[in-house]
N, C-alpha and C positions, 0 to 999 in steps of 0.2 A: 647742721648735724643730719646725718643720714638716718633713714628709718630702719635700714638693715645694714649689717656689716658682714663681710665674708671673713671668717676666721679659719677657713680650711687650710691655709698655709701658715698659720700662727705657730710659734714655738712655745713649748711648755716652759714655765719659769725655771725649772731645773736645767734647761738647756741654754739659758742665757746667763753668762757668768755673774753679772752684777745682781741679777734677780735671785740666782741660786745663793749668792752670798747673803743677801738680805733674808732669805728664808732660813738659812742656817743660823743666823744671828737671832732670829725671832723664836727659835725652838725653846721650849721651856717657859714660855711666857703666855699669858692669857689676857685677852682684851676684856676689860670690865668697865662698867659705868659706876661712878660713885659721886656722892655729893660731898663737897668740902666747903667749909666756911670761906667766904670771900676774902677776909683778911688773911687767912692761912694760905690761900692760894696765891695772893699777891706777894706774901712773904717768900714762899717757895720760888715763885717766878723770878723775883728780884735776886735772891741768893743764887739761883741757878745761872742767871745771866752773868752775875759777877764772877762765877766760877767757870763760865764758858761751857756749861753742860745744859742738857734739857731738864726742865722742871720735873718731868715724870721720872727721869733717871735719879734726880735728887730725892724725890719722894720714896722711890724704891730703895735707895741706899739708906735713907733715914729709917725706914721700916726694918730693913735688915739689921741695922745696928741696934735698934730698940729691942729686937728679939734675939740678938746674939747670934745671928746666922750670916755674918758678912762673908762674901766670897774670898777665897784665898788670893792675895795679890802676889806679885813677883818677889818682893822683898821677904815676905813671910815664907814662901815656898823655898827660896834660897836658904834661909836660916834653918828651916826644918831639915832640908837635905844635908846641910853641913853638919848639923847635930847628929843625924842618923849615920852619916858616913864616918864621923869621928869616933863613934861608939862601936862601930862594926869592925 
């Protein structure tokens, strides 16, 4: 590992397509540190692995459902649009 690096020719993340995409996806999220019971974490990790998603995504989804603030999915959006278009 070098003691110094030259970043004079480095690109900003917004100028690198895959990094810009990652930044856009991360908007609206905040990094936090929290303590969870070990058995709860093991359960979330196992369930997330079975579903093929990340355990943090599963925890976020579970919290949204618990507080009734689930994001709108495609099926719900289509249903609402059909209802609105048929009444108009």
